[in-house]
N, C-alpha and C positions, 0 to 999 in steps of 0.2 A: 828118333822110333828107341825103343828100350835097347840095350846093348845087346841083348842074346838074340833079338830078333824073333825069340819065338813069338808063338801067336797067342793071344791073350784068354784061355778059359775063364767060366765062371764056377764057384763052389758049387752052385746050385744054379738050375733054368728049370722054370715050370710056364709053359704055356697051354693056354686054355686052346682044344682042337677050333673053339670061333675065332680065334684071332688074327688079324689082317693085318699085317705090316700097311696095308696100300688106304686103309683108313685111318693115318694117326689124324687128320681132321675131326674126326670123332672121337679123341682119344684125349685123356689127360695125361700127362708123365711127370711122376713123382719120384725126385732122387736124393738120394742120402751120400752124404761124405762125413767117413770117421779119419780117424789115426791110420786106418791103417786100410776102410774096408770101403768099398762103394757098392750100393742097393740102389734099383728103381724098380716102380714097378708102374703098371699101365691100366689105368681104367677106363672102362667105357663109361661116357659121362650121363647118358640116360637112364639107363639100366643098371649102375652102380657094379657091375661086375667087373672085379680082376680078372684081367686077359692074360698077364705076364709077371711074373716074377725075378729077376736073376740078382746073385750076390756073389761078390768079387774082393779077393784078399790082394793086395799091392804090396805086403809086407817082402823087407829084404833086398828095396831099392835103396838105392842113395840117396839121401835126403836132400840135396840142392834141386828144387824144381820136379821134383818127382813126379807129383801130382800133372802138372800140365804135359807131360813128357807122356805119362802113362796114359792119359785123358786121351788126348792126340792120337796114339794109336788105337786104342780102345775104340773108338769112334771112326779112325779108317777103316776096323776091320768088322766093326758091328752092320747089322742088315739093315737097321731102323734107327738108332737112337740121333743118328744126326740128323735125321728127318725133321725140315725147319716146321712142318706142315701142323702139330700139335694144338689139339685146343687151347691147352693151357698148358705150362712147364713149370712144378715149385722145385725149387734147389733147398736143402735142409743141411745144413754144417752143425757137423759135429766137433767142436771146439771146446776145450776147458774153460775160456773167460766168459762171461756172458753178467751184465747186470739190467736188472729189472728198474723200471722207471715210471713213477704215476705219470699219465697224460696229462694231469694240472701242472705238475712241476717240468714235463720234459719242454727243452729247446735243442732244435738240429744242431746250432751256433755249439752245445754246449757238450755236444756228444763226447769227444774226446775225452772232455773232464768227467763224466761219466764214469767211461770204463776204466779211466786213470785211477779210478779209487781203488779198485778192485784188480788189473794189470800192471798199473805203471806205464811210465813212457809208451807209446803205440810205436813199434818197430819200424824203421823203413821199409817198403815191402808191403805190410799190411793194409788194409782198408776197413773202415769200419762202415757195420750197415747197422738197419734199425728195424723191427718189424712190429706191428700193431699185435698186442694180445689183446684181442677184442673182451673175451668175458673179464679179464683184472681192470679194462681200462688202463692199459698201461703200453709201455713201451720195452721190446726187449731190445740192449742195445749188443753185440757183439762183435770180433775182429775175426777176417778174414785175410788168405793169401789174397791180395790184389791184381796178380796175373790168372789165379782163378778162377775170381772173379768177372773178370773182363773177357775173357775165355766163353764163359759159358754166353757171355752178353754178345759177343761176336759170334757164337753158333746158333741161338737161337733170336732168331733177326727179327722173324713176324710177331710175335707176342713178346713183352718183357717180362723174363720170367720171375716168379716171386721165388724173394730169397728171406730163409728164416733159420734161426737157430731151433739146433734138436729140441732142448728144452722148451721152446712153444708148443712143438708136437706133445709132447708129454706132459705141460701144462693142460693141452688140450684134452686129451685123452683121460687122465686122472681127475679132473672137472666133469665131463660128460658122467664117469664110473662114480663119482662120487653122489652126484645129483639123484642116483638112485639107491644109495644107499643107506637106509633110514634110520638106523642104530648108531651104526659107529664111525668114527674118522677112519679115512681110505690112505695108506702110506703105499706110493707105488716104489719099487726097485728097479732101478733099469740099468741090467749089468754089461758092460762092455768092455774091451782091454784088461787096463787097472785101475775104472773108474767104475763107480756106483753115481747114478742120478738119485737124489732122494725126495720123492714131488707128494709133499702132504694137503691132504684137503678135509673140509667139511662141508656136507652139501655142497651151495654154492660159491663156498668161500676158497682159497688158496692161502694156506697157513705158512709154506715152506717149499722153498727148490735150490736144490743148488749140486755140483757137483764135486764127488768126493775121489781124489787118488786114493790109489791104497795096495799094500804091498803084502798083504797076510788077510786072513779071514777073522781074523780078532781086531784089526785095526780096522775092517770094514763093520763088525757088529760094534764094536764102540764109538763108530760115528753115526749108527742108528740109535743105540741108547741116548745120545748126546742130543740129537736134536727132539726124541722123544720126550725127554726128561725137560729140557728146554723149551717145549710147549705146552710141559704138564700134562702130559699124554699118559695115562694107566696102560699097561702094556693089554691087558683083557678087553679095552676099547678100541683096539687098533684093528684093524681088516688087511693086513698086508700081502698085494697082489706082487708078484714075481714076476722078470719080464727081462730080455736081452738074449747073451751068450752065457747060457746057467743049464743046469739040469737039477733034477729032486735028488740026485747021487753028488752034486756038488758042494765042495767044502763051506762054502758060503749057503747054501740054504741048510745045511744041516746043523751050520751055529743057529741060524737065526730062528728055525724050528725049535730051538729049546728054550726061547724066552716070549716068542711072540705065536702065543694059543693061535690065532686065526690067520696062516700065513697059508698061501696059496699059487699054482701059479695061474699067471694072468693067460685072459681069453682074448681072441679077436676082438677089434672093435665091433660095435652093430653098426649097419650102414651100409654092408658091403655083400656082395653077393661073391661067395666065393665054391666053385662044384667041386666035382669028386676028383679033378685031378692035383688040388688042393689039401686033400684027408689028410696025408701023411705028415703035413707041414707042423711042427710042432705049433701051437697058438699063441703060446708067450714071447715067439723070435722075433717078431717086425712090430711090435706095438710103436714103435716112435715110427718107424717107416710108414706105417698105415694113417698116422694120425697127423703127416704132415698134408694129406688131402683135406681134413677138417680144420686144421689150422690156418688154412689158406681160402678157405670159401669165405665169398661177400656175407656181414651179418643177412640175414632174412628180412623180406619187407611184412 
């Protein structure tokens, strides 16, 4: 248990009146773990109706084993998260290190080497995972704490969870939006903690995806301009959608507004039904979480 023994309460908790925890076998559960945040939503499979969304912060806990300790307490207290009857479970990890490897070059036995080019030697206690990004014909290789991965495997045993990296969800969402943008290149900026993930796509082609740590809005603005310049993109030919933990009044948003003429807060992805109980929720906030669902769907036949 967490030292204070205080019950864990969410920062945000929204439930549609039709949500019934006894019907987990008809629902899909999408979970996202960040540096300091844990979020999930529940989807009714047949209707694509979002039934529940909860968002937690675990900031302030000791670093050693904090995730497993915190998750164990949450799952002991929570009325339905620990159910083993879910139709599907997907777990998305928001970690700094990842790399995309084209399928034609990918070999499972070389996964350590692929990520080693980005991360260096894989630390003890970490585990490498890889996830197929079907729209790219590539694998997303990333690292997670081994204890957390094993904990999810022993918690959800009826169906093996899908494990993906957050960038897979962001790529999925960006490519879906870019496919309907006829004239401009699409840049999505996803803000969380002291990181921004920049994803650039044109039509059905991914041009760039990377995560940057930064301490000031000027640093963030430099990364955006560096990426656009590297790709040879004129600012007036770029549509920029903003997502994540930010607002139109943030320093980050105000700075981008100065040099990106087509800048806007993003909307919820299409394909979901969100009823009245969700109408006050900012649409740009949970872009990566919602797209976990689309990033883990089997290819259409």
